N, C-alpha and C positions, 0 to 999 in steps of 0.2 A: 504494500500500500504506500501511498504518498502522504507525507505529513508536512505541515507548515507550522513551525513553533516560534513563538515571538516572546522574547525576554529583553528587558532593557537595562538591567544593572547587574552588578557582580553576583548578588545572591540569587537572582533569577537565572542567570547564566549557569550557576552551580546546580540549581534544582533541575533546570531544563536538560543539562548534560546527563544527570542521573536518569531522567526519564528517557532520553534517547537511547542510553545503554540498555535499559530494560525493554524498550520497544524493539530493539534489534535482537534481543534474546527471544522475544515472542514472535517476531516477524523478521526473519533473516534477510528478506528481500526489501526491507523498508528503505524508502528514499526520503531524506529529510532536508528541507530547506528552512531558512528562517532568519530572524533578526536575533542577534545575541553576540556573545563574546568568544574568547579563545577556548573556554571549557566546552562549549557546544561544538565548536569546530573540531576539537580533539576527539569528541565523542562520535563524530562522523557527519555532522550537519554541514551543508553548504551555506555559508553565511553571506547574506545579501547586504547587510549593514551591521556594523558593530557600534552601539552607542554606550557600551559599558564603562568606558574610561571617562565619559563626560556626563554621567547621570547626576541628577540634582535632587535636593529635597526642598519642599515648600512650593506653594502655588505660584508666587511671583517668580521664583527662580526658574521653575519649569516653563513659565510663560515666555521667558526670554528666548527659548529655543523653539518656539512654536512653528516658525517658518521652516526650520530644518525638518521637523517631523511631518509637517504638512506635505512637503515634497516627497518624503519617504512613503507616506500613506498612499499617495497617488501611484508611486512606483509599485508598491506591493499590491495595490488593487489590480493593476494591469497584469502583474505576475500571477495572481490568483485566477484571473480570467483566462490567461493563456495556458496555465499549467494544471489547473483544476485539481488541487490536492484533495484527498479523501476526507481530511479533517484539518481544522486549524486549532492549535492549542495556545491559549492565552496564559502566560505565566507572569503574574504580577504586572507592574508597570501599567496600572489601570488607565491613566489619562490617555495614552496612545492606544493601548490594546483594546479598549472599548470601541474606539472608532474603527479599528481594523476588524473587530468582530462584527460590527454593523455592516461593513462592506462585504465580509464573507457571508453573512446571513442573507444579504440581498442577492448573492450569487447562489444561494441554496447550498452552501458549504457548511456542514455542521461545525459548531464551535464548542470546545470543552475549555472551561476556565479553572485553572489551578492557581491558588492564591488570589481569590477575587478581591476587588477593592473593599475597603473597610466600610461597607454600607451601614453596618451596625453602629459605627461611630458617627456617621453623617446623616442617617435617616433614610426614609423609604424611597425618595426620588432616585437615588443612585441605584438601588436595587431594581426599581421599575425599569430603568433603562437597560440594565444588564439582562433582565429577564426577556426582553424583546429580541435579543440577538444571540443569547447563549443557550445551548441545548442541555448542557449538563455541567453542574458546578461540583468540582472535586474539592471539598472543604477540608482545610488543615486544622481548624480550631472548632471545638464543639459548640461554643456559643455562636460562632459565625454560621455554622450549619443550621442551628436552631432559628437564627434570624431569617435566613433565606427561605426556609421551609414555612415559616409563619406568614410571610407576606406574599408568597407567589406559588402558583402552580408550576413549579420548576423542578426538574430532576436535581436532587442534591444528595451527594454521598459523602459522609464523613469518612475520609480515608486515613486521618491521622497526619502528623507532621513529619516530613522527610528527615528531620534532624534526629529522630529517634534511631534511625538506621546508621547515621553518619557520625554522631558525636561519640567517638571512642578514642581515648588517649592511647598512645603506643607504649608509654612508660608509666610506671607508678610515680606518685609524687616524690618518694624517696629516691628512686632511680634518677629522675630528672634533676633533682636538686644536687645529687652527687655528681652527675655528669658536668654540671655547671658550677661546681665548687661553691655551693651555698652552704654556709655553716648552719647548724640547726637553729641558732639564735637569730639569724638574719631573716628579715621580712621581705617577701617577694611581692611586689606590686605590679600588676599588669595594666598597661596603658593601651587602649584601643580607640583611636580617634575616628574610625570609620573607613569606608572603602571608597568614598567619593572625594574628589579634589576639594569641593566646597566644604565638606565636613572637616577635612584635615586643616584647611586654612583657618576655619573659624574656631574649632575646638582644641586643636593641639597646642596652640600657644597658652591657653588657659590651663590645660593639663600640666604642661611643663613648668609654668610659673608656680603652680601649686606643688608640684613635685620638688622644685628647687627649695621652696620654703620648708617643706617637710624634711628634706635632706640636710638643710642647714642646721636643723635642731637635733637630728639623730644620725648616727653613723652606721646604723644596722639595716639600712634600707637598700634594696636592689630593685631597680626599675627595668622592666622588659617591655619592648614594643614590637609586636609582630607586624610587618608591613604588608598590607593587602597587595595582590598583584596588579590591581588597577591604580595604585598610587605611585606617582613619580617620586623616586627617592630624593630628588632635589627638594621637594616640598618639605620632607622630613628634616633634611639637613639645614634648610633655611631656618626652620623653627628651633632646632637644637642650637644653632649658632647664637640665638638670643639668650641661651642659658649655658654659658661656657662652664665647663667643669661638672655639669650635672651627669651623674652616672647612669645613663640610659643605654641599655644594650638592645640593639636591633636584631630581630630574627626574621625568618621567613614565615609566611602564613601557615606553612606545614607544621610549625611548632605550636600553633594556637591551642589545640586541645591539651597537649602536655602542659602548657603554661597555665591554662585554666584549672587543671586538676591540681597543679602544684602551688599556685599562688595563694597568698593569704587574703588578698582581696583585689578587685580590679576597678578601674575608672573607665567606663565604656560609653561610647556613643550609642544613643538609642537605635535599635534595629534588631535584625536577626541575631546578631552576636550576643545580645542579652539573653536570648532564649538558649543559645548554645551554652553560655556560662551557667544558666540556671540548671540545665540538665546535669552539669558537673558539680553543682552545689557551691558555686563560687560567690561569696559575698561581693556585692558590687555597688558602685555609685553610678547611676545612669545620668548622662548629660545630653542636652539637646538645645540647639538654637537655630532658628531660621530668621528671615527678615521679619521686622515688626508687622509689615503688611500681611505676610503669609500667616503669622500667628493670629492676627486679627480675623482674617478670613476663616481660619480653622474654628475659632471660637464662635463666629457667627453661623457657620454651617454645621457644626457638630450636632449630633442627634440629641435633642432636648429631652427625649424620653429615657435616656440612660440614667439610671438611678445610682450613680457613682461619681466620685470626684474626678476632675480632669486628670488623666494619667497618660503617659506615653510609653512606659517600659512594658514590654510584652509579659514578663513574669507578673507584674502587677495587674495587667489587663486579664490575664488568664485566671488569676486568683480572685479578681474582683475587688482587690484592696491593695493598699500600698505596703508591700513587704520589703521592697528595696528602695532606698532614697533616690529621688529624682531632683535634679537641678536643671531647670529649663528657663530659657529666655532671660529676663532680667534677674532671675534667681540664680543664674549661673555666674558666679563671681569666684575669683581666686580665694578670697577669704572664706566663703561658704564651702568651697570644695576642700580646702585645708581642714576646716572644722569637721566636716563629715568624715574625712580620711582619718583624722585623729581619734574619732569615736571608735573606728575599727582597730586602730593601732593600740590605743590605751585602754580599751574596754573589751577584753576578749569575749565576754559573754554576749556583746552586741553582734560580733561576727558569728558566734555559735548560734544565736537566735535566728539570724538570717539563713544560715545553712539549714537549720531545722525547718524553717518556713518554705524553703525551696524543695524540700523532699516531696515527692509525689507528683511533681510536674510531669515527669516522664510517663506516669500512668495516665494522666489527663490527656497527654498527646497521642495516646493510642499504641497499639502493638507494632512490632517490626513488620517489614514487607510493604511499606507505604507505596513506593514507586511501582511495585508489581501490581498493586491495586489500581493505581492511576493509569498505568499502561493498559490494563484490561478495560477500563472505562473508555479510554481514548479509542482503542481498537473497536470496541463495541459500538460506539457512536458512529464511527467511520463506516461500518458495514450496514448500519440500519438505514432505511429509507429516510431521506431528509424531509423536514416538515415544510 
């Protein structure tokens, strides 16, 4: 069969690549085209456009690239007309992929949505529009599946989150610490400023300034920063140059799970990485900042029916309450970040309490074999008569 898979950022590229590998197991003759990055290409997709290195966060930030994606949408529509894939798979990146799904549906090509837009956070209108162009939602979060089932006569399957199959350290914490010559008394702090250029430019200077203040007061701290493959090392070096002498050790993203398992706590940009950390029980401080305009639009558009405080960290959203601290927008300052970090450093019971709260997230996210289930849904929709 022929598949068109569309992902727009690093995490989507990662999940789409896993799906492609599973599709090829189930369908050895599969031909895959799409939008995505190097991971999808390595899995065997013919990439028509790679937006992963330039993905953004926030309404206003995304709007600045609207003309680029408008041109790509026209190109992909022509491609769908000419090549007639059996199914289109939408992987996250909802602003663009919803438009692509509408074009595919108009051509009577079935669309399966994996990582649908957070309509539960914004309200019914987003879900209405998705339901008109998507044939089947493969939902990765239980409350997300419940939301789509409640509002629409739409096929929804809760498949679980792909991270439950992926988040596996290669070394025990003791082995990793020994390999990197960490004394038992040293504290390992993980810094993860995100996988987008915009995130690194905004968040990393705050992280490093806080780290420098912490390091000035204590000599037992070791900072590690795994660099995402979508991030230019030059951005990291520019930020590090503003804090000369700060002991930050750079690693590749391949070390991320080992670091999460071994670290005492982490300072993480909001996103998928916080869920990975939660699965490994890592106490964390979640930080997030977009333009003031984007933040205002989010507050105006968010679902007023949600009976919970405004939260951005996935572990908090899944639990329905704030179990890890969040510093967002104007609340993200060096002073507040230092204060939160010192709570973990100086109050061991605080870190222990967070670890305890994070237990059970793996069970909430479903059993192993997620992409096997998603691939079966994709293939099933492709062979059924289109509506």
